[in-house]
C-alpha positions in Angstrom: 0.0 0.0 -0.1 2.8 2.5 0.8 4.4 1.8 -2.5 1.2 2.4 -4.5 0.7 5.7 -2.6 4.3 6.9 -3.6 3.8 6.0 -7.2 0.5 8.0 -7.3 2.2 11.0 -5.7 5.0 10.8 -8.2 2.4 10.6 -11.1 0.7 13.7 -9.7 3.8 15.6 -9.5 4.7 14.6 -12.9 1.4 15.8 -14.2 1.6 19.0 -12.4 5.1 19.6 -13.7 3.9 19.0 -17.2 0.9 21.2 -17.0 3.1 24.1 -15.5 5.6 23.7 -18.3 2.8 23.9 -20.9 1.4 27.0 -19.3 4.8 28.6 -19.2 5.3 27.8 -22.9 2.0 29.4 -23.8 2.8 32.4 -21.8 6.2 32.7 -23.3 4.8 32.3 -26.8 2.2 35.0 -26.0 4.8 37.3 -24.5 7.1 36.8 -27.6 4.2 37.5 -30.0 3.5 40.7 -28.1 7.1 41.7 -28.1 7.4 41.0 -31.9 4.3 43.0 -32.8 5.5 45.8 -30.7 9.2 45.9 -31.1 10.1 44.0 -34.2 7.4 45.1 -36.6 7.6 48.4 -38.7 4.2 49.7 -39.9 4.6 52.3 -42.5 1.5 54.2 -43.5 0.6 55.4 -47.0 2.7 58.2 -48.5 5.5 57.6 -45.8 8.9 55.9 -45.8 11.2 54.5 -43.1 14.8 55.6 -42.9 17.0 52.6 -41.6 19.8 53.3 -39.0 22.0 50.4 -38.0 23.3 50.3 -34.5 25.9 47.6 -34.8 28.7 47.0 -37.3 31.8 48.8 -38.4 32.4 52.5 -37.7 32.4 55.2 -40.4 35.2 57.2 -41.4 35.5 60.8 -40.4 34.5 62.0 -43.9 31.6 59.7 -44.3 28.1 60.6 -43.4 26.1 57.7 -44.7 27.0 54.0 -44.5 28.4 52.8 -47.7 27.2 49.1 -47.2 24.9 47.4 -44.7 28.2 46.2 -42.7 28.6 49.8 -41.4 26.9 51.6 -38.6 24.7 54.8 -39.3 22.2 55.8 -41.7 21.7 53.4 -44.5 21.1 54.1 -48.2 18.3 51.6 -48.3 14.9 52.7 -47.1 11.5 51.0 -46.6 8.3 51.9 -48.4 4.6 51.5 -47.3 3.5 48.3 -45.7 4.7 45.9 -42.8 8.4 45.3 -42.4 10.4 43.3 -39.7 13.7 44.3 -38.3 15.8 43.3 -35.2 15.5 46.2 -32.7 18.8 45.2 -31.2 20.7 45.9 -34.5 18.4 48.3 -36.1 16.6 51.6 -35.6 14.3 53.4 -38.0 12.7 56.7 -38.4 9.2 57.1 -40.3 8.9 60.3 -42.3 6.5 61.5 -45.0 7.6 61.2 -48.6 8.5 64.3 -50.6 5.8 65.4 -53.0 6.1 67.6 -56.1 2.9 69.6 -56.6 1.2 70.0 -59.9 2.7 72.8 -62.0 6.0 72.5 -60.1 9.2 70.5 -60.6 11.7 69.1 -58.1 15.6 69.5 -58.3 17.7 67.2 -56.2 20.9 68.1 -54.4 23.2 65.2 -53.5 24.5 65.7 -49.9 27.0 62.7 -50.0 29.7 61.3 -52.1 32.9 62.5 -53.5 33.6 66.1 -53.7 33.4 67.8 -57.1 36.5 69.2 -59.0 37.1 72.8 -59.6 34.4 74.5 -61.6 32.0 71.6 -61.5 28.6 71.8 -59.8 26.7 68.9 -61.4 26.8 65.4 -59.6 28.1 62.4 -61.3 25.4 59.6 -61.9 25.8 55.9 -62.3 23.3 54.9 -64.9 23.3 51.3 -63.8 22.0 52.0 -60.3 18.7 53.5 -59.3 18.9 57.2 -58.7 17.4 57.3 -55.3 19.0 54.0 -54.2 22.6 55.2 -54.5 22.9 56.1 -58.2 24.5 59.4 -57.5 28.2 59.2 -56.9 29.3 62.7 -55.9 27.9 65.7 -54.2 26.3 68.4 -56.1 23.3 69.3 -58.2 21.7 66.2 -59.7 21.0 66.6 -63.4 17.5 66.5 -64.7 14.3 67.4 -62.6 11.4 65.4 -61.1 7.9 65.8 -62.5 4.8 66.2 -60.3 4.3 63.2 -58.1 5.5 61.6 -54.8 9.0 60.4 -54.3 10.7 58.5 -51.4 13.7 60.7 -50.9 16.2 60.0 -48.2 16.8 63.4 -46.4 20.3 62.2 -45.4 21.1 61.6 -49.0 19.2 64.4 -50.9 17.8 67.7 -50.5 14.9 68.5 -52.8 14.1 71.9 -54.1 10.8 73.0 -55.6 11.1 75.3 -58.8 8.5 76.7 -61.1 8.7 76.0 -64.9 9.4 78.8 -67.3 6.4 80.0 -69.2 7.1 81.9 -72.2 3.9 84.0 -73.1 2.8 85.2 -76.6 5.0 87.9 -78.0 8.1 86.8 -76.2 11.1 84.7 -77.0 13.2 82.6 -74.6 17.0 83.1 -74.6 18.6 79.7 -73.6 21.9 79.9 -71.7 23.6 76.5 -71.0 25.1 76.9 -67.5 27.0 73.5 -67.8 28.8 71.7 -70.6 32.1 72.1 -72.3 33.7 75.5 -72.7 33.6 76.5 -76.4 36.9 76.9 -78.3 36.2 80.6 -79.0 35.5 81.9 -75.6 35.0 85.5 -76.7 31.9 85.0 -78.8 28.4 86.2 -78.0 26.7 83.0 -79.0 28.0 79.5 -78.7 27.1 76.3 -80.8 24.5 74.0 -79.4 25.7 71.8 -76.4 28.3 74.2 -75.2 28.3 76.4 -72.2 27.0 79.8 -72.9 24.1 81.7 -74.7 22.5 79.6 -77.5 21.8 81.2 -80.8 18.2 79.5 -81.2 15.7 80.9 -79.0 12.5 79.3 -77.6 8.9 80.0 -78.7 5.6 80.4 -76.8 5.3 77.3 -74.4 5.9 76.0 -70.9 9.5 74.5 -70.6 10.8 72.2 -67.6 14.5 72.8 -67.3 16.8 72.3 -64.2 17.6 75.9 -63.5 21.1 75.0 -62.4 21.7 73.4 -65.9 19.9 75.8 -68.2 18.6 79.4 -67.7 15.9 81.1 -69.7 15.5 84.8 -70.1 12.5 86.3 -71.7 12.8 88.9 -74.3 9.8 91.1 -75.3 9.5 91.0 -79.1 6.3 93.1 -79.1 6.1 96.5 -80.3 7.5 99.3 -77.9 6.8 102.9 -78.3 9.1 105.7 -77.4 8.5 109.4 -77.5 11.5 111.6 -78.3 10.4 114.4 -76.1 10.8 112.2 -73.1 14.5 113.2 -72.9 13.6 116.9 -73.1 16.7 117.7 -75.2 15.8 116.4 -78.7 16.7 119.2 -81.0 19.5 120.6 -83.3 21.0 124.1 -84.3 19.8 125.1 -87.8 22.1 126.3 -90.6 21.6 130.0 -89.7 22.3 129.3 -85.9 18.7 129.0 -84.6 17.8 126.2 -82.2 15.0 123.9 -83.6 13.3 121.5 -81.1 11.2 118.6 -82.2 9.0 115.7 -80.9 8.4 112.4 -82.4 7.4 108.8 -81.9 9.4 105.7 -82.7 7.8 102.3 -82.4 10.2 99.4 -82.5 10.4 95.7 -81.8 13.2 93.1 -81.4 13.3 90.8 -84.4 12.4 87.4 -82.9 15.1 85.4 -84.9 17.9 87.6 -83.4 16.4 88.0 -80.0 19.5 86.2 -78.2 22.0 88.4 -80.1 20.1 91.5 -79.1 19.7 90.3 -75.4 23.5 89.6 -75.1 24.5 92.8 -76.8 22.4 95.3 -74.8 21.3 93.7 -71.6 22.4 95.2 -68.3 22.3 93.3 -65.0 20.5 96.1 -63.2 17.6 96.1 -65.6 17.0 92.5 -65.2 15.4 90.9 -68.2 14.1 94.1 -69.7 16.2 95.4 -72.6 13.7 98.0 -74.1 15.3 100.8 -71.8 18.7 99.7 -72.9 17.6 99.8 -76.7 16.2 103.1 -76.4 19.2 104.6 -74.5 21.9 102.8 -76.6 20.4 102.6 -79.9 17.2 104.7 -80.7 18.1 107.9 -79.1 21.6 108.1 -80.4 20.6 107.4 -83.9 17.6 109.8 -83.7 19.7 112.7 -82.3 22.7 112.1 -84.8 20.3 112.3 -87.8 18.5 115.3 -86.5 21.6 117.2 -85.8 23.5 116.2 -89.0 20.5 116.7 -91.4 18.9 119.6 -89.6 21.9 121.6 -89.6 21.9 121.5 -93.3 18.7 123.7 -93.5 17.9 127.2 -92.2 15.4 127.8 -89.5 12.6 129.1 -91.7 12.7 126.0 -94.0 11.1 124.0 -91.1 8.1 126.1 -91.1 6.9 125.3 -94.6 5.2 122.0 -95.1 7.4 120.6 -98.0 10.6 120.7 -95.8 8.9 119.1 -92.8 7.5 116.2 -95.1 10.9 115.6 -96.6 12.5 115.7 -93.2 10.0 113.2 -91.8 10.6 110.7 -94.8 14.4 110.9 -94.5 14.2 110.4 -90.7 12.2 107.1 -91.0 14.4 105.8 -93.7 17.5 106.6 -91.6 16.0 104.8 -88.4 15.2 101.7 -90.4 18.6 101.6 -92.1 20.6 102.0 -89.0 18.6 99.7 -86.7 18.0 96.8 -89.1 21.6 95.4 -88.8 21.3 95.6 -85.1 18.4 93.1 -85.0 15.8 95.9 -84.2 13.0 96.5 -86.5 11.6 100.0 -86.8 7.9 99.9 -87.2 7.1 103.6 -87.2 9.3 106.5 -87.0 7.2 109.7 -87.0 8.0 113.4 -86.3 4.9 114.7 -84.7 6.0 118.4 -84.1 8.9 120.7 -85.2 9.2 123.9 -83.2 11.2 126.6 -85.2 12.7 129.6 -83.4 10.2 132.1 -82.4 12.3 135.1 -83.6 11.6 134.0 -87.3 8.4 132.0 -86.7 6.0 134.8 -86.8 7.2 136.7 -89.9 7.6 133.4 -91.8 4.3 132.1 -90.4 2.5 135.4 -91.6 4.1 135.0 -95.1 3.0 131.4 -95.2 -0.4 132.4 -94.2 -0.5 135.0 -96.9 0.5 132.5 -99.4 -2.0 130.1 -98.2 -4.8 132.8 -98.6 -3.6 133.6 -102.0 -3.8 129.9 -102.8 -7.3 129.7 -101.3 -8.5 132.6 -103.4 -7.1 131.1 -106.5 -8.7 127.8 -105.7 -12.1 129.7 -105.2 -11.7 131.3 -108.6 -11.0 127.9 -110.1 -13.8 126.5 -108.2 -16.3 129.0 -109.5 -15.0 128.5 -113.1 -15.3 124.8 -112.6 -18.9 125.2 -111.3 -19.9 127.3 -114.3 -18.2 124.8 -116.7 -20.0 122.0 -114.8 -23.3 123.7 -115.2 -22.8 124.0 -119.0 -21.6 120.4 -119.2 -24.7 119.3 -117.1 -27.0 121.1 -119.5 -25.3 119.6 -122.6 -25.4 116.3 -121.1 -29.1 116.7 -120.4 -29.8 117.8 -124.0 -27.8 114.9 -125.3 -29.6 112.6 -123.1 -33.0 113.8 -124.4 -31.8 113.7 -127.9 -30.7 110.1 -127.4 -34.1 109.2 -125.9 -35.9 110.6 -128.8 -33.6 108.8 -131.2 -34.1 105.7 -129.4 -38.0 106.1 -129.6 -37.7 106.8 -133.4 -35.5 103.8 -133.9 -37.9 101.6 -131.8 -40.9 102.7 -133.8 -39.1 102.2 -137.2 -37.8 99.0 -136.1 -41.2 97.8 -134.8 -43.0 98.8 -138.2 -40.3 97.1 -140.2 -40.5 94.0 -138.2 -44.4 94.0 -138.5 -44.0 94.6 -142.4 -41.6 91.7 -142.7 -44.0 89.5 -140.7 -46.9 90.4 -142.9 -44.9 89.8 -146.1 -43.7 86.5 -144.7 -47.2 85.3 -144.0 -48.5 86.4 -147.5 -45.7 84.5 -149.1 -46.5 81.5 -147.0 -50.2 81.6 -148.1 -49.1 82.1 -151.6 -46.8 79.2 -151.6 -49.5 77.0 -149.9 -52.1 78.0 -152.7 -49.6 77.1 -155.3 -49.1 73.8 -153.7 -52.7 73.1 -153.4 -53.3 74.2 -157.1 -50.6 71.8 -158.4 -52.1 69.0 -156.2 -55.4 69.7 -157.5 -54.0 69.3 -161.2 -52.2 66.3 -160.3 -55.2 64.8 -158.8 -57.4 65.6 -162.0 -54.8 64.1 -164.1 -54.8 61.1 -162.0 -58.5 60.7 -162.1 -58.6 61.0 -165.8 -55.9 58.5 -166.3 -57.6 56.1 -163.9 -61.0 56.5 -165.7 -59.4 56.0 -169.1 -57.6 53.0 -167.8 -60.8 51.5 -166.4 -62.7 52.1 -169.7 -60.0 50.6 -171.7 -60.1 47.5 -169.4 -63.8 47.2 -169.8 -63.6 47.7 -173.6 -60.9 45.2 -173.9 -62.8 42.7 -171.8 -65.9 43.2 -173.9 -64.0 42.9 -177.1 -62.4 39.7 -175.9 -65.8 38.2 -174.8 -67.3 39.2 -178.1 -64.6 37.6 -180.1 -64.9 34.4 -178.1 -68.7 34.2 -178.7 -68.1 35.1 -182.4 -65.8 32.2 -183.0 -68.0 29.9 -181.0 -71.0 30.8 -183.2 -68.8 30.4 -186.3 -68.2 26.9 -185.3 -72.0 26.2 -185.7 -72.0 27.8 -189.1 -73.2 31.1 -187.8 -76.4 29.6 -186.1 -76.7 31.3 -182.8 -79.7 29.0 -181.8 -77.6 25.9 -182.3 -74.9 27.3 -180.2 -77.3 28.3 -177.3 -78.8 24.8 -177.3 -75.2 23.3 -177.2 -74.5 25.5 -174.3 -77.7 24.6 -172.5 -77.1 20.9 -173.0 -73.7 21.3 -171.7 -75.0 22.9 -168.5 -78.1 20.7 -167.9 -76.7 17.3 -169.0 -74.4 16.7 -166.1 -77.3 17.3 -163.6 -79.6 14.4 -164.9 -79.0 10.9 -163.8 -82.2 9.3 -164.9 -85.5 10.5 -166.3 -88.8 8.8 -165.3 -91.7 9.3 -168.0 -94.8 7.3 -168.4 -95.4 8.1 -172.1 -93.5 9.9 -174.7 -96.2 12.4 -174.8 -95.6 13.6 -171.4 -94.9 17.3 -170.8 -91.4 16.7 -169.8 -90.5 14.7 -173.0 -91.8 17.7 -175.0 -89.0 19.7 -173.8 -86.6 17.4 -175.4 -88.5 17.2 -178.7 -87.0 20.4 -180.0 -83.5 18.8 -179.4 -84.5 15.7 -181.2 -85.5 17.6 -184.4 -82.9 17.8 -187.1 -81.5 21.2 -187.9 -82.5 22.8 -191.1 -78.9 23.3 -192.0 -76.2 20.6 -191.6 -74.0 20.7 -188.6 -70.5 22.2 -189.0 -67.7 19.9 -189.3 -65.8 19.7 -186.0 -62.7 21.7 -185.9 -59.5 21.0 -184.1 -60.2 23.9 -181.7 -63.4 23.4 -179.6 -65.6 26.2 -179.0 -65.5 27.8 -175.7 -68.1 27.0 -173.0 -70.7 29.7 -171.9 -69.1 32.0 -169.5 -65.5 31.3 -170.8 -64.2 33.8 -173.2 -62.7 32.5 -176.5 -59.0 32.7 -176.9 
């Protein structure tokens, strides 16, 4: 009994130990799962990323900021995107940050913060085309070539810094002057414009459009190619001394524009840094004003002061001024749309006498014009009356011609109708004559036919009677017998004195004259004409 009791106790202890071990295992598994979910799991929400930082490994060099490989401590080049990830918290640490976003209508430019230093004069980073750009494809520090379009990008802030820039919009009427800020230096360094691909201002300009360029690689300056208007009186000193020593001041308007095909050349030649992209003031100050002042002083000094009061000299001066402005500005890439002298102020010392003389001349011309006008009006009245009389004569002549033509036309119509009736009557007369001749000929022919038939019948009967020695009765009986004989098959009579037999008695009596001898030609039967 004591042995059985000891065995039961040992079994109970073993059961309790096994149950306790199982409970401890379950508790340990739950604790491990809790620790794994809270310390090993990395939950990265949408539009975020995780920067990995390794706690263990080899130390970085003094000039290194980011671990070159996962064997080194520090910030890693690798990063994690949205989702669930698992890392050992003993060896790894992480930092969840939002991804960089480039808004619509913007562009992003990356600046590499790590890598080798650039050489002298270089500012664009070197890129390894075989490696993803954001995964370590940039080998040096500096501006990353190219740009990022609108969108969301996982950019490691320890590797890159992103700058937002606006695209360049070239509006209508403007041209974009393109300057390459990077690239090889041209062989001829002292030229205004360089060939495509070299560093410097490009000869070809850009048209109206929206352009996305890395502002550290290429720069676009806008040049206004629309018409610009400039008044010569703005400088307050536009004038010249005349040939006789009087000062003549003037005012005018010059409308100009930059030739679009030569916008780059004009921009490089006349642009000043303090004016920014505006070159119209520089063109006015360096081109328009000097040329206008030079022409006015050179050409104006060839004429006296009173010449500028009369209209002919002013018109000639205006034409020469516009021609000179066009000729001088065209080779410089500037088109003169309009160059107009609006006012010329001669010296007052001679203006009044000359003006009075000019007014007298104008009044004289006016009076002469009035005399000519009255003479012209008188001649015009005479011409009007002559024209009126000629018009009435023409109307009368037209009426006479119309009536004469109508009478002649009616006469021709009447004669034509009479001739037609005459011709019809002639045709009818000829037709009646032809018809009468035809009737006579037809009657004559019919009479001849009847006569010939009668003669033929008579000749036949005559020859037949001649066969019976001229005895017509004998021939008649002969014909009657021929007609009747075929119709009788038998005759029934009781006596020879019967009435029917008496009919044949006359045929039985001998003729008083002997019968004619038969001829070779038989006589024709009754109803058949003799041949």
